[in-house]
C-alpha positions as CSV (number, residue, x, y, z in Angstrom):
1,M,50.8,-80.8,139.8
2,F,49.8,-80.3,143.4
3,K,53.4,-81.1,144.6
4,R,54.6,-77.9,142.9
5,I,52.3,-75.7,144.9
6,S,54.3,-74.0,147.7
7,A,53.0,-74.0,151.3
8,H,52.3,-70.3,151.0
9,N,50.3,-70.5,147.8
10,L,48.4,-73.5,149.2
11,A,47.5,-71.4,152.2
12,L,46.3,-68.6,149.9
13,L,44.0,-71.1,148.1
14,Q,42.8,-72.5,151.3
15,A,42.0,-69.0,152.7
16,L,40.1,-68.2,149.5
17,L,38.1,-71.4,149.8
18,V,37.2,-70.5,153.4
19,T,36.0,-67.0,152.4
20,F,33.9,-68.6,149.6
21,L,32.3,-71.0,152.1
22,W,31.6,-68.2,154.5
23,S,30.1,-66.1,151.7
24,T,27.8,-69.0,150.7
25,S,26.6,-69.0,154.3
26,W,24.7,-65.7,153.7
27,V,22.7,-67.3,150.9
28,L,21.9,-70.4,152.9
29,I,20.9,-68.3,155.9
30,K,18.6,-66.2,153.8
31,I,17.0,-69.4,152.4
32,G,16.6,-70.9,155.9
33,L,15.1,-67.7,157.4
34,V,12.0,-68.2,155.3
35,D,10.9,-70.9,157.7
36,I,13.3,-70.8,160.7
37,P,13.3,-68.0,163.3
38,A,16.5,-66.1,163.3
39,L,17.8,-66.6,166.8
40,T,16.8,-70.3,166.8
41,F,18.5,-70.8,163.5
42,A,21.7,-69.2,164.7
43,G,21.6,-71.2,167.9
44,L,21.2,-74.5,166.1
45,R,24.0,-73.7,163.8
46,Y,26.6,-72.7,166.4
47,S,25.5,-75.3,169.0
48,L,25.9,-78.1,166.4
49,A,29.2,-76.6,165.3
50,F,30.4,-76.6,169.0
51,L,29.4,-80.3,169.3
52,C,31.5,-81.0,166.2
53,L,34.6,-79.2,167.7
54,L,34.2,-80.6,171.2
55,P,35.7,-84.1,170.5
56,L,38.8,-82.3,169.0
57,A,39.1,-80.0,172.0
58,L,38.8,-83.0,174.4
59,R,41.5,-85.1,172.8
60,R,44.2,-86.3,175.2
61,S,46.7,-83.8,173.7
62,Q,44.2,-80.9,174.3
63,R,42.8,-81.7,177.7
64,Q,45.6,-80.2,179.7
65,A,45.2,-76.9,177.9
66,L,41.5,-76.9,178.9
67,R,42.4,-77.7,182.5
68,D,44.9,-74.9,182.6
69,I,42.4,-72.2,181.8
70,N,42.2,-70.0,184.9
71,H,39.2,-68.0,186.3
72,R,40.2,-64.8,184.6
73,Q,40.6,-66.5,181.2
74,W,37.2,-68.2,181.6
75,F,35.7,-64.8,182.2
76,L,37.3,-63.5,179.0
77,L,36.1,-66.5,177.0
78,V,32.6,-66.1,178.3
79,L,32.6,-62.4,177.4
80,Y,34.0,-63.3,174.0
81,G,31.4,-66.0,173.4
82,M,28.6,-63.6,174.4
83,G,30.0,-60.8,172.2
84,F,31.2,-62.5,169.0
85,Y,28.7,-65.4,168.8
86,A,25.5,-64.5,170.8
87,I,25.3,-60.8,169.9
88,V,27.2,-60.5,166.6
89,Q,26.0,-63.7,164.9
90,G,22.5,-63.2,166.4
91,A,22.4,-59.7,165.0
92,Q,23.6,-61.0,161.6
93,F,20.8,-63.6,161.4
94,V,18.1,-61.1,162.6
95,G,19.4,-58.4,160.2
96,L,19.3,-60.9,157.3
97,A,15.6,-61.5,158.1
98,Y,14.9,-57.8,157.4
99,L,17.6,-56.6,154.9
100,E,19.3,-57.8,151.8
101,A,22.5,-59.8,152.2
102,A,24.7,-57.2,150.5
103,T,23.4,-54.5,152.8
104,V,24.1,-56.5,156.0
105,S,27.5,-57.4,154.7
106,L,28.4,-53.8,153.9
107,L,27.4,-52.6,157.3
108,L,29.4,-55.3,159.1
109,N,32.3,-54.3,156.9
110,F,32.5,-51.0,158.9
111,T,33.8,-53.0,161.9
112,S,37.3,-52.1,160.9
113,I,36.5,-48.4,161.1
114,I,35.1,-48.8,164.6
115,V,38.2,-50.7,165.6
116,A,40.4,-48.0,164.2
117,F,38.6,-45.4,166.4
118,M,38.9,-47.8,169.4
119,G,42.6,-47.9,168.9
120,L,42.8,-44.2,168.7
121,S,40.8,-43.7,172.0
122,W,42.1,-46.6,174.0
123,L,45.6,-47.3,172.7
124,G,46.6,-43.9,171.2
125,E,47.1,-45.6,167.8
126,R,46.7,-43.0,165.1
127,P,45.5,-44.4,161.7
128,G,48.0,-42.3,159.8
129,R,47.4,-40.7,156.4
130,L,46.6,-44.0,154.7
131,G,44.3,-45.0,157.5
132,W,42.4,-41.7,157.6
133,F,42.1,-41.8,153.8
134,G,40.6,-45.3,154.1
135,I,38.2,-44.2,156.8
136,G,37.0,-41.4,154.6
137,L,36.7,-43.6,151.5
138,S,34.7,-46.2,153.5
139,V,32.3,-43.5,154.7
140,L,31.9,-42.1,151.2
141,G,31.2,-45.6,149.9
142,G,28.5,-46.1,152.5
143,L,26.9,-42.8,151.6
144,V,27.0,-43.6,147.9
145,F,25.5,-47.1,148.6
146,F,22.6,-45.8,150.7
147,Y,21.8,-42.5,148.9
148,P,19.1,-41.3,148.9
149,V,18.4,-42.4,152.5
150,A,14.9,-43.8,152.6
151,F,14.0,-46.9,154.7
152,A,10.8,-48.6,155.5
153,S,10.1,-49.3,159.2
154,R,10.9,-53.0,158.8
155,Q,14.3,-52.0,157.3
156,L,15.0,-49.5,160.1
157,L,14.6,-52.4,162.6
158,G,17.0,-54.5,160.7
159,L,19.5,-51.6,160.4
160,S,19.3,-51.0,164.2
161,V,20.0,-54.6,165.0
162,V,22.9,-54.8,162.6
163,A,24.3,-51.5,164.0
164,I,24.4,-53.2,167.4
165,G,26.2,-56.1,165.8
166,V,28.8,-53.9,164.2
167,F,29.8,-52.3,167.5
168,A,29.7,-55.7,169.2
169,N,31.9,-57.1,166.4
170,A,34.4,-54.3,166.9
171,G,34.6,-55.0,170.6
172,S,34.9,-58.7,170.0
173,S,37.6,-58.2,167.5
174,V,39.7,-56.3,170.0
175,L,39.0,-58.8,172.8
176,G,39.6,-61.8,170.5
177,R,43.0,-60.5,169.4
178,Y,43.9,-59.8,173.1
179,I,42.9,-63.4,174.1
180,N,44.9,-64.9,171.2
181,H,48.0,-62.8,171.6
182,R,48.2,-62.2,175.3
183,E,46.6,-65.2,177.1
184,N,48.6,-67.9,175.4
185,L,45.5,-70.1,174.8
186,P,45.3,-72.6,172.0
187,P,43.1,-71.4,169.1
188,L,41.0,-74.6,169.2
189,Q,40.1,-74.1,172.9
190,V,39.3,-70.4,172.3
191,T,37.0,-71.2,169.4
192,T,35.4,-74.2,171.0
193,V,34.7,-72.7,174.4
194,S,33.5,-69.3,173.1
195,M,31.4,-70.9,170.4
196,G,29.8,-73.3,172.9
197,I,28.8,-70.4,175.2
198,G,27.5,-68.2,172.4
199,G,25.7,-71.0,170.7
200,A,23.9,-72.0,174.0
201,L,22.9,-68.4,174.6
202,L,21.5,-68.1,171.1
203,L,19.6,-71.4,171.4
204,L,18.2,-70.4,174.7
205,S,17.1,-67.0,173.4
206,G,15.6,-68.5,170.3
207,G,13.6,-71.0,172.4
208,L,12.3,-68.4,174.8
209,F,11.4,-65.7,172.3
210,Q,10.9,-67.3,168.9
211,G,10.3,-71.0,169.6
212,F,11.3,-74.1,167.7
213,P,9.5,-74.8,164.4
214,N,9.0,-78.2,162.9
215,L,12.0,-78.6,160.7
216,E,12.0,-80.5,157.5
217,F,14.8,-82.4,155.9
218,V,16.0,-79.5,153.8
219,H,16.1,-77.3,156.9
220,W,18.3,-79.8,158.8
221,L,20.5,-80.1,155.7
222,I,21.1,-76.4,155.6
223,I,21.8,-76.3,159.4
224,I,24.1,-79.3,159.3
225,W,26.1,-77.9,156.3
226,L,26.5,-74.5,158.0
227,A,27.6,-76.1,161.2
228,I,30.0,-78.7,160.0
229,V,31.4,-77.3,156.7
230,N,31.0,-73.5,156.9
231,T,31.7,-73.3,160.7
232,A,33.7,-76.1,162.2
233,F,35.7,-77.0,159.1
234,A,36.1,-73.4,157.8
235,F,37.1,-71.9,161.1
236,T,39.7,-74.7,161.6
237,L,41.1,-74.3,158.1
238,W,41.2,-70.5,158.5
239,N,43.2,-70.8,161.7
240,H,45.5,-73.2,159.9
241,T,46.2,-70.6,157.1
242,L,47.0,-68.0,159.7
243,R,50.2,-69.9,160.5
244,T,51.5,-69.2,157.0
245,L,49.9,-66.0,155.8
246,A,50.8,-62.6,156.9
247,A,48.1,-60.5,158.6
248,M,47.9,-58.2,155.6
249,E,47.3,-61.2,153.3
250,S,44.5,-62.5,155.5
251,S,42.9,-59.1,155.7
252,I,42.9,-58.7,151.9
253,I,41.4,-62.2,151.4
254,N,38.8,-61.7,154.1
255,N,37.9,-58.4,152.4
256,T,36.9,-60.2,149.2
257,M,33.8,-61.5,151.0
258,L,32.0,-58.3,150.6
259,I,32.0,-58.7,146.8
260,Q,31.5,-62.5,146.9
261,I,28.4,-62.1,149.0
262,A,26.9,-59.5,146.7
263,L,27.6,-61.7,143.7
264,L,26.2,-64.8,145.3
265,A,23.1,-63.0,146.5
266,W,22.5,-61.7,143.0
267,I,22.9,-65.1,141.4
268,F,20.9,-67.2,143.9
269,L,18.6,-64.8,145.7
270,G,17.9,-62.3,142.9
271,E,19.1,-59.4,145.1
272,S,20.4,-57.1,142.3
273,L,22.4,-54.0,143.0
274,S,22.3,-50.8,141.0
275,P,25.5,-49.4,139.4
276,Q,25.5,-46.8,142.2
277,E,25.3,-49.5,144.9
278,W,28.1,-51.4,143.3
279,S,30.2,-48.3,143.2
280,G,29.5,-47.6,146.9
281,M,30.4,-51.2,147.8
282,F,33.7,-51.1,146.0
283,L,34.7,-47.8,147.6
284,A,33.8,-49.1,151.1
285,A,35.7,-52.3,150.5
286,L,38.8,-50.4,149.3
287,G,38.6,-48.0,152.2
288,T,38.3,-50.8,154.7
289,L,41.3,-52.5,153.2
290,L,43.4,-49.3,153.5
291,V,42.4,-49.1,157.2
292,Q,43.5,-52.7,157.7
293,L,46.9,-52.1,156.0
294,R,47.8,-49.4,158.5
295,P,50.8,-50.1,160.8
296,R,49.9,-51.7,164.1
297,R,51.5,-52.1,167.4
298,R,53.5,-55.3,167.9
299,G,51.3,-57.9,169.6
300,L,48.0,-56.6,168.3
301,T,48.5,-57.4,164.7
302,G,46.0,-59.2,162.6
303,P,42.8,-58.5,160.7
304,D,40.6,-55.9,162.3
305,A,37.4,-57.7,161.7
306,E,36.5,-61.0,163.0
307,P,36.4,-63.4,160.1
308,G,33.7,-65.7,159.0
309,S,30.0,-66.2,158.9
């Protein structure tokens, strides 16, 4: 039966598997945050994932690519590691300590809107009618989801942290696409180096400001699963699917995470959403998708938001 599956359809199934794994990360993170400080938790996950990828990056066939990285490229990779891993992932973990998973997921989904405005300001790329309609639909979805606006002080702290993560994610998305399309660096090296830098910064920050708790077996099981399966394996498989799938297809599949996360959080965490919140989420997801489907300049194609969790 499997021999009849075309390479394209197999890539679609693999991409869907990756988004499911990434969506389960939010549930596992929320469970782990009960006992593990957010920054320490994130640092352990990405540092361990880096150690899993390191042997692959140091294979004989990959070593020369690592040696060929020049000073300017190292600077870009350090910047990318600080942005996408240390700030974005750190903000996600901290945000999940104060907010429900669906709320954090919805806020991070607005990355595409920020990227669209960055393209308008820096590159002169106008979203077009479809893009502007998508932006408006996303904003409307956000308003519907959060109306009436009433947050406790604890929630406001979480919202502020995630807001920083959204802007950092948008900047990292632009920088990541630039590195991958203009610097001619292998994706494995980009992922390994930037993840190692970001993971180390998270682990250092966690150790300095939150400390290292005594972790039980179940805690290590969650961290190891997140690091090996949902990070090292999932990122590698996602990059593999990008060789076959069009950017539009990857964007659509990546966009399903918003709904997947909400459903998983409802099933496993008891985080139920009202009909109004579901309506706002669907509007925001559709709007983001329309923004991602807008025409792009050659060389900067690809999903607007950084994938994964």
